[in-house]
C-alpha positions in Angstrom: 156.6 131.3 117.1 156.0 128.4 119.5 159.0 126.9 121.1 159.3 123.1 121.1 161.2 120.9 123.5 162.1 117.3 123.5 160.1 115.3 126.1 162.4 114.2 128.9 160.5 112.9 131.9 163.7 112.8 134.0 164.5 116.5 133.5 163.3 117.4 137.0 161.4 120.3 138.5 163.0 122.8 136.0 160.6 121.6 133.3 157.7 123.5 134.9 159.6 126.7 134.8 160.9 126.0 131.2 157.3 125.4 130.1 156.2 128.7 131.7 159.0 130.5 129.9 158.1 128.9 126.6 154.5 130.1 126.8 155.1 133.5 128.5 155.2 135.6 125.3 152.0 134.0 123.9 150.3 134.3 127.3 151.1 138.1 127.4 149.7 138.5 123.9 146.6 136.6 124.8 145.9 138.7 127.9 146.7 141.9 126.1 144.3 141.0 123.3 141.6 140.3 125.9 142.3 143.6 127.7 142.0 145.5 124.4 138.7 143.8 123.7 137.4 145.3 126.9 137.7 142.4 129.4 138.8 143.2 133.0 141.8 141.5 134.5 139.6 139.4 136.8 137.3 138.3 134.0 140.4 137.3 132.0 141.8 135.4 135.0 138.5 133.5 135.6 138.2 132.6 131.9 141.8 131.3 131.9 141.2 129.3 135.1 138.0 127.7 133.5 139.9 126.9 130.3 142.7 125.4 132.3 140.3 123.3 134.3 138.7 122.1 131.1 142.1 121.2 129.7 143.1 119.2 132.8 139.8 117.4 132.7 140.2 116.5 129.1 143.8 115.3 129.6 142.8 113.1 132.6 139.8 111.6 130.9 141.7 108.7 129.3 143.5 108.0 132.6 140.7 108.2 135.1 137.1 107.1 135.1 134.6 109.9 135.0 133.3 111.0 138.4 129.6 111.7 138.8 129.0 115.3 139.9 126.3 114.9 142.4 125.4 117.1 145.3 126.1 115.8 148.8 122.9 115.2 150.6 123.4 114.1 154.3 121.2 111.1 155.3 118.6 111.7 157.9 118.9 109.7 161.1 115.2 109.3 161.3 113.4 106.3 159.8 110.4 108.1 158.4 
């Protein structure tokens, strides 16, 4: 069962820890499921990092304008 909590922005730094506690059982189940499916711990960790990055990007999208992902190419000092 997923635990719910009332949103209180002024609750302080303890909210991060409370959030971790609320998700810890499901997180363990998820990683155990992935391990039993044959994935290694580092593959699981990388997948979770990518999913987290996607989640953060999706949550920030309404707040921040999209940033163009272009490769940095230094300009040449020559004029030809």
